[in-house]
C-alpha positions as CSV (number, residue, x, y, z in Angstrom):
1,M,-0.1,0.0,-0.1
2,K,1.4,3.4,-0.9
3,F,1.2,6.1,1.9
4,T,2.3,9.5,2.9
5,V,4.0,9.9,6.1
6,L,2.5,13.1,7.9
7,E,5.0,14.2,10.8
8,H,2.2,15.3,13.2
9,E,2.8,14.9,16.8
10,Q,0.3,12.5,18.2
11,R,-2.6,13.9,19.8
12,S,-2.1,17.1,18.1
13,L,-4.8,19.2,16.5
14,A,-2.8,18.3,13.1
15,W,-3.0,14.6,14.1
16,F,-6.8,14.6,15.0
17,A,-7.4,16.1,11.5
18,A,-5.3,13.8,9.7
19,R,-7.0,10.9,11.0
20,A,-10.8,12.4,10.8
21,G,-12.8,10.1,8.0
22,R,-9.9,7.5,8.0
23,L,-10.2,3.8,9.3
24,T,-7.2,3.5,11.9
25,G,-5.4,0.9,13.6
26,S,-6.5,1.9,17.2
27,R,-10.0,1.4,16.3
28,A,-9.7,-1.6,14.0
29,A,-11.0,-3.6,16.9
30,D,-14.4,-1.8,16.8
31,M,-14.5,-2.2,12.8
32,L,-14.4,-5.9,13.5
33,A,-16.7,-6.0,16.5
34,K,-19.3,-8.7,16.0
35,I,-22.7,-10.0,18.1
36,K,-24.7,-13.0,17.3
37,T,-27.4,-10.9,15.3
38,G,-27.4,-7.7,14.0
39,E,-24.4,-5.1,13.9
40,A,-22.3,-4.6,17.3
41,A,-22.7,-1.1,18.9
42,A,-19.0,-0.2,18.5
43,R,-19.1,-1.1,14.9
44,R,-22.4,1.2,14.3
45,D,-21.0,4.0,16.3
46,Y,-17.7,4.0,14.7
47,R,-19.2,3.9,11.0
48,L,-21.3,6.7,12.2
49,Q,-18.2,8.7,13.4
50,L,-16.3,8.2,10.3
51,A,-19.6,9.3,8.0
52,T,-20.0,12.4,10.3
53,E,-16.1,13.4,10.2
54,R,-16.5,13.0,6.2
55,L,-19.4,15.4,6.1
56,T,-18.1,17.9,8.8
57,G,-14.2,17.9,7.8
58,L,-13.7,17.8,11.7
59,P,-12.6,15.2,13.9
60,Q,-15.1,13.8,16.5
61,E,-12.3,12.5,18.9
62,N,-12.2,14.1,22.3
63,G,-8.4,13.8,22.8
64,F,-9.4,12.8,26.8
65,V,-6.4,11.6,28.3
66,N,-6.4,10.1,31.6
67,A,-3.6,9.5,34.4
68,E,-2.7,6.1,33.1
69,M,-2.4,7.3,29.5
70,Q,-0.4,10.5,30.6
71,R,1.8,8.0,32.2
72,G,2.4,6.1,29.0
73,I,3.2,9.3,27.3
74,D,5.5,10.5,29.7
75,C,7.3,7.2,30.1
76,E,7.6,6.5,26.4
77,P,11.2,7.8,25.6
78,L,12.2,5.5,28.5
79,A,10.4,2.4,26.9
80,F,12.0,3.5,23.5
81,A,15.7,3.2,25.0
82,A,15.0,-0.3,27.0
83,Y,13.9,-1.8,23.8
84,E,16.7,-0.4,21.8
85,A,19.0,-1.6,24.5
86,A,17.5,-5.1,24.4
87,T,17.6,-5.5,20.7
88,G,20.1,-3.4,19.2
89,E,17.7,-2.0,17.1
90,V,17.5,1.6,16.3
91,V,13.8,2.7,16.5
92,R,12.8,5.8,14.1
93,R,9.8,7.9,15.5
94,T,7.1,7.5,12.9
95,G,4.4,9.9,12.0
96,F,0.8,9.2,10.9
97,L,0.8,7.0,7.7
98,C,-1.8,8.3,5.4
99,A,-2.9,5.7,2.5
100,D,-2.7,7.6,-0.9
101,D,-5.5,5.5,-2.3
102,L,-7.9,4.3,0.5
103,M,-9.4,6.0,3.5
104,V,-7.3,4.3,6.0
105,G,-4.2,5.4,7.9
106,C,-2.4,4.4,11.0
107,S,0.0,6.2,13.8
108,L,3.0,3.8,14.4
109,D,4.9,4.3,17.5
110,G,8.2,3.5,15.5
111,D,9.4,1.6,12.5
112,I,12.8,0.0,11.9
113,N,15.0,0.2,8.6
114,D,12.4,2.0,6.6
115,F,9.4,-0.1,7.5
116,A,11.0,-3.2,7.5
117,G,9.5,-3.7,11.0
118,I,7.5,-1.7,13.2
119,V,7.0,-1.5,16.9
120,E,3.9,-1.1,19.0
121,F,4.7,0.2,22.5
122,K,2.2,-0.1,25.6
123,I,2.9,1.5,29.1
124,P,0.0,-0.2,30.9
125,K,-0.8,-0.9,34.6
126,S,1.5,-3.3,36.5
127,T,-1.2,-6.3,36.7
128,T,-1.7,-5.8,32.9
129,H,2.1,-6.0,32.1
130,I,2.2,-9.2,34.1
131,G,-0.6,-10.6,32.6
132,Y,1.2,-10.1,29.4
133,W,4.1,-12.0,30.5
134,K,1.8,-14.8,32.0
135,A,-0.1,-15.4,28.9
136,G,2.4,-14.9,26.3
137,G,2.1,-13.9,22.4
138,V,0.2,-11.0,21.3
139,P,-3.0,-10.1,23.7
140,L,-6.2,-10.6,21.6
141,A,-7.4,-7.5,22.0
142,Y,-4.1,-5.7,20.2
143,L,-4.1,-8.5,17.2
144,P,-6.8,-6.0,15.0
145,Q,-4.6,-3.1,15.5
146,L,-1.2,-4.7,14.6
147,T,-2.8,-6.4,11.9
148,H,-4.1,-3.2,10.6
149,N,-0.8,-1.5,11.2
150,L,1.1,-4.2,9.2
151,W,-1.5,-3.6,6.2
152,V,-1.2,-0.2,5.8
153,S,2.9,-0.1,6.5
154,G,3.7,-3.0,4.4
155,A,6.2,-4.0,7.2
156,Q,7.4,-7.8,7.6
157,W,7.0,-7.8,11.1
158,V,5.7,-5.9,14.3
159,D,6.9,-6.0,17.7
160,F,4.5,-5.9,20.6
161,V,6.2,-4.1,23.4
162,S,4.9,-3.5,27.1
163,W,7.4,-1.8,29.5
164,D,6.8,-1.3,33.3
165,D,9.8,0.1,35.5
166,R,7.5,-0.7,38.4
167,V,8.4,-4.3,38.3
168,P,11.7,-6.3,39.0
169,R,14.1,-5.5,36.4
170,G,14.1,-8.9,34.6
171,L,10.3,-8.4,33.8
172,Q,10.2,-4.3,32.8
173,L,10.6,-5.3,29.0
174,Y,7.9,-7.8,27.5
175,R,8.2,-8.1,23.7
176,Y,6.7,-10.4,21.3
177,R,7.1,-10.2,17.6
178,L,4.2,-11.2,15.3
179,E,5.5,-11.9,11.9
180,R,3.5,-10.8,8.8
181,D,0.9,-13.4,7.5
182,E,-0.5,-12.9,4.2
183,S,-3.7,-14.7,4.6
184,Q,-4.6,-12.9,7.8
185,I,-3.7,-9.6,6.1
186,N,-6.1,-10.4,3.2
187,V,-8.9,-11.3,5.2
188,Y,-8.6,-8.2,7.7
189,A,-8.1,-5.9,4.3
190,E,-11.5,-7.3,2.7
191,A,-13.2,-6.6,6.1
192,A,-11.9,-2.9,6.1
193,R,-12.8,-2.4,2.3
194,Q,-16.2,-3.5,3.1
195,F,-16.6,-1.4,6.1
196,L,-15.2,1.5,4.1
197,E,-17.9,0.8,1.4
198,E,-20.4,1.1,4.1
199,V,-18.9,4.2,5.4
200,A,-19.3,5.9,2.1
201,A,-22.9,4.3,1.8
202,E,-23.6,6.1,5.2
203,V,-22.3,9.7,3.9
204,K,-24.4,9.3,0.8
205,M,-27.5,8.6,3.1
206,L,-27.1,11.3,5.3
207,E,-26.2,13.8,2.5
208,S,-29.7,12.8,0.9
209,L,-31.6,13.7,4.2
210,G,-30.4,17.0,4.0
211,R,-31.6,17.8,0.3
């Protein structure tokens, strides 16, 4: 997928504006949400959000940051440093990837060797961090986001990284590498394109109401 990198600081006004109307990795799980019958509320609400953003040209996200999220923002440089020390990799801070031919995008925490690999950092509560160690692999809740980011960036792998300096040193950095799986990417891409068609149809329907 061809994309343009927009060097906007995450959570800035320009960053929110760049995301408006586009399917992004952080909301991939909402796009895939399912229930036994009908449409999941999370999927329906996200479709309406994107349609509204396209109609108004304005982002509908509120930018709320709680204390735990702010700690993650403040500690991110330390997590970067710990990852680089452990792996020997040099991580480039990456802006918002804006697809050229499709209304999708993603905000990467970083990429390695010109998008050969990408990195997703999490700085969660200590109980959550320890839970990642116990469970192993990639937490299922983040699999849609990682798949989306692999799809948009074209990277061959993504390192899921959780960091917490409040636990013993040997447990502070959790890392799991998810390799690109083309069959999984294709299934996701098909679902994303279907969703985007529904968003476009929602826009047309809303426009017709105002005529």
